[in-house]
Phi, psi and omega in degrees: 000133178294146181239155181278131172282315180260125179281124182285123179222163169252122190254128182282114179242009184303123177075001184257156182283135176242112184274131176237118179253116180139154183227009181264200184295321179295320177294322178300316179297320179293320180296320177302319180292315183295329180290348177273000179256177176266013176280178181242094181293141173227127186255139174238114182205120177296324176226125181240138179293156186300322182292322178294318179299316181296317180296317180297318180295319181296331184250011177067030180270130180281136174244119176264128185279054181194174173281153179288152177257176176302317180297324180292320186279326183305128179090352178288159178283313184214154175237124177250129183242122181215053182278335183083358179249118187302317183294316180293320178303313181297319180294320180289327176297318177296322179297316180299316180294325179296332180263000179077020180259127178300140187240139168235123179247122184300129177061020176229077184301328182292342181257001187269138167271336179213156178251148179262117182283167166287135190239132169261114187262110170230054187314135006278009177265136175221150176237125181250133179240118183236152178230031183058024176081358186270337185219066182299329179293322176297318178299321179294326178293317177296320179301317180299321179294319180291321177305320181290333181281327186257119179300151180305331182269011183301330180299342178297333176294324175294321177296320177299314180299319180295325184287336183245004186302316181298316181295322179294319179298323179286330185282330184237135185270341183237164181293319184299310179295326177297315182298320180295323178296315180299321180298315179291327180299313185284352175259359190247198185296323181300319179295320178300317180294320180297314181294334178279355178099359180266076183292326178295314178296323179296319180295318179297318180294322180294316182291326180291336179275353182295317184297312180294327179293323178296320180294322185276353189295331184282355182277119176273166179210149175240123175259115176271103193251130173278121181274357183075190186282353176134335178283131184300325184280001173261002174286141180286159178298323179296318179297316178301315183296317182288326175299325179287342180263347188287140173277329183224138175244112178258112191236156179275169181298321188277356179281120183295153179301325181297326178286318178300323181292352177284350173281176178296145180296329184268005177287140175291140181240127182234117176270125177260001163048036180275119174214159184302125178083354183222065181275083184290337178230126180289158179298322177299321179293324177295316178302313181296322180297314181298317179296315181297315181297317180293322179293339175281001179085017184266153177264117191247126172263110176267100190265120184239143175296145179069227178251136183301331187265004178244100182053032179252005181058023178295329181301319180292321180290321177297319179299318180293320179292320179296317180296326180275356180073030182266131177293136182213151181222137177260130178245113185293156176226168179285116181280157189301324181298318180289323178294317179298316179297320180293323181302323187237023175050046181268120175283109181292332168236144184214124184303130181084353181239305183217127179241012180219155182217133179234134171264124182232154179261126176296334179295339181258016182295341179279003177102000182285338177269165179306145183275167172128331186291329175297327179295325177296317179297321179296327181276003177102001179283174179256136179243133172248113183259112181278150176051049195262348189296308185292340179256018185298321180295317178294322178297318177302312182297320182291320180294307182296322180295340179255019172090009178283131182298134177298343180270004179299132182300143180223142171228131176251119184251118176266135178057049181305137176082359181252169181296331181262027178301144185215140182242137171236134187234159179174217180233170177307324181298338183272353187302320179303329179292333180294322184293336185257003178289138181253011181253018180242120182248333184270173177296143185239133173245132182255127175254130183232133174147161182296330181294339182297332181298342181274359180286168180263094183243034183300327182257013183282164176254157175284146176295316181241147179300119179215165180280340184288163171280160178305322182296319182287338178297334182271356180275137179295143179287000000 
């Protein structure tokens, strides 16, 4: 995983001196930025361009016709160097470090203590976009996209927050209830009034909502959220929003860290680690955990791979929450069958070929799950067998034993929906070979049916070693 060289922070410069060394165009750009802060810029330039002189005069900024000395820099908040002369830049960077003042040297990353991000200014709200100094043009492109997303008056929400911050602090004793109030505030009537320019009305609406918010604060909730097949960009917008609101994230083994990290950094994270053969937490214990957390008044994101209602045991958790009287909401996710079909353009239903689709569990191939899905395959429907690799031989026996032709097309998709998705293709007759392959590490979904032959498997591998190409493996004998 790539790591940040520069740690992103917001630095308090209110009322403090900001030293700028340089008088050319780069210095002019820096002065424009510094004038947007509450700091006190002071310029040192033996020669300053006319536009910089004019800007400094308009804002009462002093320009000293020389380089700064140790005495000038000592006690300053920050030192910006933009002389354009490598030797002077290096000497001034050393001077800043000698006085303990953080230094930024334009276009000299090796001399910088900090980098200046591209900034979207909606004061008192700001958005900083940084690329560790390596791609400023990319940062500017991202900035343009963010500028388009945030209305020019977006900063009024920050003004609203500042006006009621003291009252909110007095009303709630902990961080979690305060955070929940702020979340509801920015989604409600007060925010609408603020954005419309009625800051007084917005403040009154915010304060009037404090009492009801205090009463409702003790109510916990469990969001059963589908994390999809693993790719972060397949998470729904609703799931992203609720992850940011959750106090606790209770997640399964198959949910990638990158998806969990889309929640708040300060949210508690609890792995319940359920995976085939490694049930570190029983389902009953998970049910009890969700009930306990919600009764503590916490907002709980129960994060499940795929869709919660498709082999996610959400039904058992919902029953436990319902019995305990806990408020709960289900947020759908992209299930593995749909992700696998999308990866390889497989029509799960196809006019004139297949008009039905069944989701089946490979864990139940021995007959422990409800019967009927082999009959659907025999009648021409499409079957999606979840968690199917280790039970591939049993699935083969069950299909063939119920009259499904051994030549029926099959595709086994490893890591469906992810960047490392991989397809192996063949026929029902090849399924026993899938169970004994030792080159498969990720979860496997098996697609069975005549419609599978219409998928795009040009780059697929055969399930079993054969002389045919993958495409011909899908052709009926």
